[in-house]
C-alpha positions in Angstrom: 53.8 -133.2 -20.0 50.5 -135.1 -20.6 50.0 -138.4 -21.2 51.0 -139.4 -24.7 53.2 -136.4 -25.6 56.8 -136.5 -26.0 59.6 -134.2 -25.8 62.6 -132.8 -26.2 64.3 -129.0 -25.5 65.3 -127.1 -22.3 64.7 -128.8 -19.4 64.8 -126.4 -16.4 63.6 -126.8 -12.5 63.8 -123.5 -12.2 67.1 -122.6 -11.3 69.7 -124.2 -13.5 68.6 -124.6 -17.5 69.7 -127.9 -19.0 70.1 -127.5 -22.8 73.0 -130.5 -24.1 74.3 -129.1 -27.4 74.1 -131.5 -30.3 78.3 -132.7 -30.2 77.7 -133.9 -26.8 74.6 -135.8 -27.2 75.6 -137.4 -30.2 79.3 -138.0 -28.4 77.6 -140.1 -25.6 78.3 -138.0 -23.1 75.9 -138.0 -21.1 73.6 -140.5 -19.3 70.2 -140.0 -18.6 67.8 -142.2 -16.5 64.3 -141.8 -15.0 63.1 -143.0 -11.5 60.4 -144.4 -13.0 59.9 -145.4 -16.6 56.6 -147.1 -16.6 55.8 -142.6 -15.7 58.1 -141.0 -18.0 60.7 -142.9 -19.9 64.4 -141.3 -21.2 66.3 -142.2 -24.1 70.4 -141.9 -24.2 69.4 -138.3 -26.8 67.2 -137.2 -24.0 64.2 -137.1 -25.4 61.6 -138.0 -22.1 57.8 -139.5 -23.3 55.4 -139.2 -21.0 53.7 -143.2 -20.4 51.5 -142.8 -17.4 49.8 -140.1 -14.6 52.6 -139.9 -11.8 56.2 -137.9 -11.3 59.2 -138.7 -12.1 62.8 -138.3 -11.6 65.2 -137.6 -14.5 68.8 -137.6 -14.1 71.7 -136.0 -16.4 75.1 -137.5 -15.7 77.8 -136.9 -16.9 79.8 -140.1 -18.5 83.5 -138.8 -18.1 83.7 -139.8 -14.4 83.6 -136.1 -13.1 80.2 -137.2 -11.0 78.7 -133.9 -12.4 74.8 -134.5 -12.4 71.2 -132.5 -12.7 68.2 -133.8 -11.8 64.8 -132.7 -12.1 60.7 -134.0 -11.5 58.6 -134.3 -14.5 55.1 -134.3 -13.9 52.9 -136.0 -16.0 48.9 -135.5 -16.4 45.8 -137.0 -18.1 45.8 -136.2 -21.8 42.6 -133.5 -22.8 39.9 -135.2 -24.4 38.9 -134.1 -27.8 36.0 -131.8 -27.9 
């Protein structure tokens, strides 16, 4: 991602791919957290926003008490300058 970009879609760490259905997202059955909101923030629907350069870990966790969770790293780089 680049600073200032927002993203929602397939999330992959190279081994696992996560794409929650709309019904799961709108039933609040998942919790999304960022290890550093200053770098990458994530809202309750899984939308990512790149805030500053760096790397942060995003964790998606089931709220049903099963302990199921999925984490991945997001690297944010400088935004491209207009030509």
